[in-house]
C-alpha positions as CSV (number, residue, x, y, z in Angstrom):
1,M,10.2,52.4,3.5
2,A,8.7,55.8,4.4
3,S,10.9,58.8,3.7
4,G,10.4,60.3,7.1
5,N,9.4,63.6,5.6
6,S,5.9,63.8,6.8
7,T,4.9,65.9,9.8
8,R,2.1,63.8,11.1
9,G,2.8,60.2,10.0
10,V,2.4,57.7,7.2
11,I,-0.9,56.4,5.7
12,A,-0.9,53.4,3.5
13,I,-3.8,52.5,1.2
14,L,-4.5,49.2,-0.9
15,T,-7.1,47.8,-3.1
16,G,-7.9,44.1,-2.9
17,G,-10.3,41.6,-4.7
18,G,-12.0,42.4,-7.9
19,D,-11.7,45.8,-9.6
20,V,-14.5,48.1,-9.7
21,P,-15.1,51.7,-11.0
22,G,-14.6,54.1,-8.0
23,L,-11.4,52.8,-6.7
24,N,-9.1,55.3,-8.2
25,P,-11.4,58.2,-7.1
26,A,-11.2,56.8,-3.5
27,I,-7.4,56.6,-3.8
28,R,-7.3,60.2,-4.9
29,A,-9.6,61.4,-2.2
30,V,-7.5,59.8,0.5
31,T,-4.2,60.9,-0.9
32,I,-5.0,64.6,-1.5
33,R,-6.7,65.2,1.8
34,A,-3.9,63.3,3.7
35,L,-1.0,65.1,1.8
36,R,-2.7,68.5,2.7
37,E,-3.0,67.5,6.3
38,G,0.7,66.8,6.5
39,Y,0.8,62.9,6.0
40,E,2.9,61.0,3.7
41,V,0.9,58.4,1.6
42,I,2.2,55.1,0.4
43,G,0.2,53.0,-2.1
44,L,0.5,49.2,-1.5
45,R,0.5,47.5,-4.9
46,R,-1.6,44.3,-5.6
47,G,-3.5,44.3,-2.4
48,W,-2.4,42.1,0.5
49,A,0.2,40.6,-1.9
50,S,2.5,43.5,-1.4
51,L,2.7,42.9,2.3
52,V,3.5,39.2,1.6
53,D,6.2,39.8,-1.0
54,M,8.0,42.8,0.7
55,V,11.6,42.4,1.3
56,R,12.8,44.4,4.2
57,D,15.9,45.7,2.8
58,K,16.4,49.4,1.8
59,D,18.5,48.4,-1.2
60,Y,16.0,45.9,-2.6
61,D,13.6,47.1,-5.4
62,N,10.2,47.0,-3.8
63,S,8.7,49.0,-6.6
64,D,6.3,46.2,-7.4
65,N,5.1,46.3,-3.7
66,F,4.6,50.0,-2.9
67,Q,4.9,53.4,-4.2
68,R,4.7,57.0,-2.6
69,L,1.7,58.7,-3.8
70,T,1.5,62.4,-5.0
71,E,-1.3,64.7,-6.0
72,E,0.0,64.7,-9.6
73,L,-0.3,60.9,-9.8
74,V,-3.7,60.4,-8.2
75,N,-5.2,63.4,-10.2
76,R,-4.1,61.7,-13.4
77,A,-5.8,58.4,-12.4
78,G,-8.7,59.7,-10.3
79,R,-11.2,59.9,-13.1
80,T,-10.6,56.5,-14.5
81,G,-11.8,52.9,-13.8
82,G,-10.0,50.1,-12.2
83,T,-7.2,50.5,-9.8
84,F,-3.7,51.9,-10.7
85,L,-2.4,50.3,-7.5
86,H,-3.6,47.0,-9.0
87,T,-5.1,44.2,-6.9
88,S,-5.1,40.6,-6.1
89,R,-7.2,38.0,-4.1
90,T,-4.1,37.2,-1.9
91,N,-5.0,36.2,1.8
92,P,-1.9,36.4,4.0
93,S,-3.4,34.2,6.5
94,R,-3.6,31.2,3.9
95,V,-0.7,31.5,1.6
96,K,0.0,28.4,-0.5
97,K,3.4,26.7,-0.1
98,G,4.4,27.6,-3.6
99,D,3.5,31.2,-3.2
100,V,5.6,31.9,0.0
101,P,8.4,34.3,-1.0
102,E,11.7,32.5,-1.3
103,P,13.5,34.0,1.7
104,L,10.6,32.8,3.9
105,R,10.2,29.3,2.7
106,E,12.3,27.5,5.4
107,A,10.2,29.1,8.2
108,Y,6.8,28.6,6.4
109,A,6.7,25.1,4.7
110,A,3.1,24.0,5.3
111,E,0.6,23.6,2.4
112,R,-1.1,26.7,3.8
113,N,0.8,29.3,5.7
114,D,-0.2,32.2,8.0
115,L,2.1,35.0,7.1
116,T,0.6,37.6,9.4
117,A,3.7,38.0,11.5
118,E,5.6,39.0,8.3
119,V,2.9,41.4,7.3
120,L,3.1,43.0,10.7
121,K,6.9,43.3,10.4
122,N,6.5,44.8,6.8
123,L,4.0,47.5,7.9
124,A,6.5,48.4,10.8
125,W,9.4,48.4,8.4
126,L,7.4,50.8,6.1
127,K,6.7,53.0,9.2
128,I,2.9,52.8,8.5
129,D,0.9,54.6,11.0
130,Y,-2.5,54.0,9.5
131,L,-3.8,51.5,7.0
132,I,-6.7,52.1,4.6
133,P,-7.8,48.9,2.8
134,I,-10.5,49.2,0.2
135,G,-12.3,46.0,-0.7
136,G,-15.1,43.5,-0.2
137,D,-15.8,41.2,2.7
138,D,-12.9,38.9,1.9
139,T,-10.3,41.7,1.6
140,L,-11.7,43.5,4.6
141,S,-12.1,40.4,6.7
142,Y,-8.2,40.2,6.8
143,A,-8.3,43.9,7.7
144,V,-10.3,43.0,10.8
145,R,-7.5,40.4,11.6
146,L,-4.9,43.2,11.4
147,F,-6.9,45.4,13.6
148,K,-7.1,42.7,16.2
149,E,-3.3,42.4,16.0
150,G,-3.0,46.1,16.9
151,V,-2.9,47.9,13.4
152,K,-4.7,51.1,13.0
153,V,-7.1,50.4,10.4
154,V,-9.9,52.4,8.7
155,A,-11.8,50.3,5.9
156,I,-13.6,51.4,2.9
157,P,-16.2,49.1,1.3
158,K,-16.4,48.1,-2.4
159,T,-17.9,45.3,-4.3
160,M,-20.1,45.0,-7.4
161,D,-22.4,42.8,-5.4
162,N,-23.0,45.4,-2.6
163,D,-22.7,42.6,0.0
164,V,-20.5,44.1,2.7
165,P,-22.4,44.1,6.0
166,G,-22.9,47.3,7.9
167,T,-23.4,49.6,4.9
168,D,-26.1,50.4,2.3
169,Y,-23.6,51.1,-0.2
170,C,-20.3,49.6,-1.6
171,I,-18.2,51.4,-4.3
172,G,-18.9,49.9,-7.7
173,F,-22.4,48.9,-7.2
174,S,-24.1,51.9,-9.0
175,T,-22.0,51.5,-12.1
176,C,-22.7,47.8,-12.1
177,V,-26.4,48.3,-12.1
178,T,-26.2,51.1,-14.6
179,R,-24.3,48.9,-17.0
180,I,-26.6,45.9,-16.6
181,I,-29.6,48.1,-17.3
182,E,-27.9,49.7,-20.3
183,M,-26.7,46.2,-21.8
184,S,-30.1,44.6,-21.2
185,N,-31.7,47.4,-23.1
186,R,-29.3,47.0,-25.9
187,L,-29.6,43.2,-26.2
188,R,-33.3,43.3,-26.1
189,T,-33.3,44.8,-29.7
190,S,-31.8,41.5,-31.0
191,A,-34.0,39.4,-28.7
192,G,-37.0,41.3,-30.1
193,S,-35.9,41.1,-33.7
194,H,-35.7,37.3,-33.5
195,E,-38.6,36.9,-31.0
196,R,-36.4,35.0,-28.6
197,L,-36.1,34.6,-24.9
198,L,-33.0,36.4,-23.4
199,I,-30.9,35.0,-20.5
200,L,-28.3,37.3,-19.0
201,E,-25.8,36.1,-16.3
202,V,-24.6,38.8,-13.9
203,F,-22.4,39.1,-10.9
204,G,-23.7,37.9,-7.4
205,R,-22.1,34.9,-5.6
206,Y,-24.1,35.0,-2.5
207,A,-26.3,38.1,-2.8
208,G,-28.7,38.9,-5.7
209,F,-28.8,42.8,-5.5
210,T,-27.3,43.2,-9.0
211,A,-30.1,41.1,-10.4
212,M,-32.9,42.5,-8.3
213,L,-32.3,46.2,-8.8
214,P,-32.2,46.1,-12.7
215,T,-35.2,43.9,-12.8
216,M,-37.0,46.4,-10.5
217,A,-35.9,49.2,-12.9
218,G,-37.5,47.4,-15.8
219,A,-34.4,45.9,-17.4
220,A,-35.8,42.5,-17.1
221,N,-39.1,40.5,-16.7
222,R,-37.6,38.0,-14.2
223,C,-34.6,37.2,-12.0
224,V,-33.2,34.4,-10.2
225,I,-30.8,35.0,-7.2
226,P,-28.6,33.0,-4.9
227,E,-30.9,33.3,-1.8
228,F,-33.7,31.2,-3.5
229,K,-33.4,28.0,-5.3
230,F,-35.5,28.3,-8.4
231,N,-37.6,25.8,-10.3
232,I,-36.6,25.9,-14.0
233,D,-40.0,24.8,-15.2
234,R,-41.5,27.8,-13.4
235,L,-39.0,30.2,-14.9
236,T,-39.7,28.8,-18.3
237,D,-43.4,29.1,-18.0
238,L,-43.1,32.8,-16.6
239,L,-40.7,33.9,-19.4
240,I,-43.0,32.4,-22.1
241,Y,-46.0,34.2,-20.5
242,D,-44.0,37.4,-20.6
243,R,-43.0,36.8,-24.1
244,N,-46.6,36.3,-25.3
245,K,-47.8,39.4,-23.6
246,N,-45.1,41.5,-25.3
247,P,-46.0,42.8,-28.8
248,S,-42.4,42.4,-29.8
249,K,-42.4,38.6,-28.7
250,Y,-39.4,38.5,-26.4
251,S,-38.7,38.4,-22.6
252,V,-35.7,38.8,-20.4
253,A,-34.4,37.2,-17.3
254,L,-31.4,38.1,-15.2
255,V,-29.4,35.2,-13.6
256,S,-27.1,35.8,-10.6
257,E,-23.8,33.9,-11.1
258,G,-24.5,32.2,-7.7
259,A,-28.1,31.2,-8.5
260,M,-29.1,27.5,-7.9
261,F,-31.5,25.2,-9.5
262,E,-34.1,23.6,-7.1
263,G,-32.4,20.5,-5.7
264,G,-28.9,21.7,-7.0
265,D,-25.9,23.8,-6.2
266,M,-23.8,26.5,-7.4
267,I,-22.2,26.1,-10.9
268,F,-18.5,26.4,-11.0
269,E,-16.1,27.2,-13.9
270,R,-13.4,25.2,-12.2
271,E,-12.9,23.4,-8.9
272,V,-9.8,25.3,-7.9
273,K,-10.3,27.6,-4.8
274,D,-8.9,30.9,-4.3
275,A,-7.1,32.1,-1.2
276,F,-10.4,32.9,0.5
277,G,-11.9,29.3,-0.2
278,H,-14.0,30.3,-3.3
279,K,-14.2,28.3,-6.5
280,K,-14.7,30.4,-9.6
281,L,-18.3,30.6,-10.6
282,G,-19.4,30.4,-14.2
283,G,-21.8,28.9,-16.5
284,V,-25.2,29.0,-14.7
285,G,-26.5,31.4,-17.4
286,N,-25.6,29.0,-20.2
287,L,-27.2,26.0,-18.3
288,V,-30.3,28.0,-17.7
289,S,-30.4,28.9,-21.2
290,E,-30.2,25.4,-22.4
291,R,-32.9,24.1,-20.0
292,V,-35.3,26.9,-20.9
293,K,-34.9,26.0,-24.5
294,E,-35.5,22.2,-23.8
295,L,-38.7,23.0,-21.8
296,S,-40.0,25.9,-24.0
297,S,-42.3,23.6,-26.2
298,R,-44.0,22.4,-23.0
299,Y,-45.3,25.9,-22.3
300,N,-45.6,27.1,-25.9
301,G,-48.2,25.0,-27.4
302,G,-45.7,22.4,-28.4
303,K,-43.4,24.9,-30.3
304,P,-39.9,25.2,-29.1
305,L,-38.3,28.7,-28.8
306,D,-34.8,29.9,-29.3
307,V,-33.0,31.5,-26.4
308,M,-30.2,34.1,-26.5
309,T,-27.7,34.0,-23.5
310,Q,-24.9,36.4,-22.6
311,S,-22.8,36.6,-19.5
312,L,-22.2,40.2,-18.8
313,G,-19.4,39.5,-16.6
314,Y,-16.4,41.9,-16.7
315,L,-18.3,44.4,-19.0
316,V,-20.2,45.8,-16.0
317,R,-17.1,46.3,-13.9
318,C,-14.6,47.8,-16.5
319,G,-14.4,51.4,-17.6
320,D,-15.0,54.8,-16.0
321,P,-17.2,55.0,-12.9
322,D,-20.8,56.7,-13.1
323,A,-21.7,59.8,-11.0
324,I,-22.4,57.9,-7.8
325,D,-19.2,55.9,-8.1
326,S,-17.4,59.1,-8.5
327,I,-19.0,61.0,-5.6
328,V,-19.2,58.2,-2.9
329,P,-15.6,57.2,-3.2
330,M,-14.6,60.9,-2.6
331,A,-16.9,61.0,0.4
332,Y,-15.6,57.7,1.8
333,G,-11.9,58.8,1.4
334,N,-12.5,62.0,3.3
335,L,-14.5,60.2,6.0
336,A,-11.4,57.9,6.5
337,L,-9.3,60.9,6.9
338,D,-11.8,62.5,9.3
339,L,-11.4,59.4,11.6
340,I,-7.6,59.4,11.4
341,L,-7.4,63.0,12.1
342,T,-9.0,62.3,15.4
343,N,-7.1,59.2,16.0
344,V,-10.1,57.0,15.6
345,H,-9.6,53.6,14.0
346,G,-11.0,50.0,13.8
347,R,-13.8,51.4,11.8
348,L,-15.7,50.9,8.4
349,V,-16.9,53.9,6.6
350,V,-20.5,53.5,5.5
351,L,-23.6,54.9,4.1
352,R,-26.6,54.3,6.3
353,N,-30.1,55.4,5.4
354,G,-28.7,58.0,3.0
355,R,-26.2,59.4,5.5
356,Y,-22.4,58.9,5.7
357,D,-21.4,57.4,8.9
358,N,-19.0,54.7,10.3
359,M,-19.3,51.4,12.0
360,P,-17.0,49.2,14.1
361,I,-14.9,47.3,11.7
362,E,-15.9,44.0,13.3
363,V,-19.3,44.2,11.5
364,I,-17.7,42.9,8.4
365,V,-17.4,39.4,9.8
366,A,-20.4,39.5,12.1
367,S,-22.9,38.6,9.5
368,K,-23.8,38.1,5.8
369,K,-25.6,40.8,3.8
370,V,-28.0,39.1,1.4
371,V,-31.4,39.8,-0.2
372,N,-34.3,39.5,2.4
373,V,-36.3,36.9,0.3
374,K,-39.4,37.1,2.6
375,D,-39.8,40.8,2.3
376,Q,-38.1,41.7,-1.0
377,Y,-38.4,38.7,-3.5
378,N,-41.6,37.1,-4.8
379,T,-40.7,33.4,-5.1
380,E,-43.8,32.6,-7.2
381,R,-43.2,35.4,-9.7
382,L,-39.5,35.3,-9.6
383,R,-38.9,39.1,-9.4
384,P,-38.7,41.7,-6.7
385,R,-41.5,42.3,-4.2
386,Y,-42.3,45.8,-3.1
387,K,-45.3,47.4,-1.7
388,S,-44.1,50.9,-0.6
389,F,-41.0,53.0,-1.2
390,E,-41.7,55.4,1.6
391,M,-38.5,55.9,3.7
392,K,-36.6,53.3,1.8
393,P,-32.8,53.8,1.2
394,L,-31.6,55.0,-2.2
395,F,-31.2,51.4,-3.6
396,I,-34.5,50.3,-2.0
397,M,-33.3,46.8,-0.7
398,T,-29.7,47.3,0.1
399,S,-29.9,48.1,3.8
400,D,-29.3,45.4,6.4
401,L,-29.8,47.9,9.3
402,G,-33.6,48.3,9.4
C-alpha cells in the first residue's frame, strides 16, 4: 500500500499489452514530474494483472504486483526500450477460471470471471488517487470501464499499429516505421543479389499504417493491408512488373499480419484467444510468399521466380526508442500531470494535427481507427494513394479527426 508520505496524493502508473520503445520514457516523465509536485508514485507491475493478483495484506509480499517509483529508478530505465514495469494482456473483466487467484476462487468460479470489484478494492487498499494506464485500445478499453466505475483515470496511448482512436500518434509507432524501413533496406541487398521477390510481414491486426507509411517512404513497392482483401494474382503481377523495371531485378512487398486474401480470412498461428478475444496472428507472410512463387511463372514468361520472406515481428518493437518515441512519451507524461494537477480526469492525452491535446477517454471505445481505403489506398496498384501533402499531419494518414 502507499506509504502515506505524499503531500498531494498517490498516482499509479501501469503498462499493458505489447511492449514498445517509449514506455520507459513515459514512466520516467510521469514519475519525475509527479514527485516534484508532491505526489507519491506507485508502479503497477505486469499491467492489469497486478490489480488481479494483489493480496490485501500489509504483511504479504506484493513486490511482483507493485513498487514505489523514485527518480533514480526511472532515470536509469528512462532511455531504454521495453517496460521495466513489465506487461501482460490481462483483462480483469474476463479472467479464466484457472487464472483466478487462489483466495478468490470460491467467489469466482465461472469459466470467465469479472474481477472488477476486486480491482476497485485493490486500488482503494493502495490508496490510489489517480491511475495512469499506458496501452493500446484493449488495455485502455478496461481503463474506460474503471473510469465509469469512479476511478480517476488519465490514459496514455501506445501501440505499434497506431490504431488508438482519437489521436494521430501512439507511442511506439515511429520506432516501428523506422525499423521497418531500415530492415527492408537491408534485406533488399540479398533480394537484389539473388534477383528475387521479397515479402516482409509486419505488425497490423486491423490497421495497415505500419505497412502503408514505409511503402510511401520507398521501403517497398507494394503493400497489402487488413482493410482491403487483396487478389494474390494481382499482387504477383505487380511485383513481377516492379522487378522487371528494376535494374537490380528485385521487388519488395509489405504484408500486414492481419491482411486477408480475396475470399479469405485472417491467418492465425493458433486458435487460442487471449483475454481480449484475439487469436494470435501469424503466417500470412509465408502463405503470400508461397502463393506468389507458385504463380510467378504465369506472369514471368513461363519462368518461375524465387521468393524471400521474413517476418519482422518483434525486431521492430525491441530495443531503444527513436527520437520521436523519446520526445512524445515525455510530453504525454507531462500532459497527464497537467490534467491531474487541475483535478481533470477521464481523459486520453493525444496528438491532434501536430498539437498536444486531450480527449474524453470514451473516444477509445467509440470507434475503430483504420486506414481510409477510399482516400488513402490504391486498390488497383496495392500501394498508398496520395495527391497532396498540404496540411496533412506528420504521419500523413494517421489522423481520424479530419
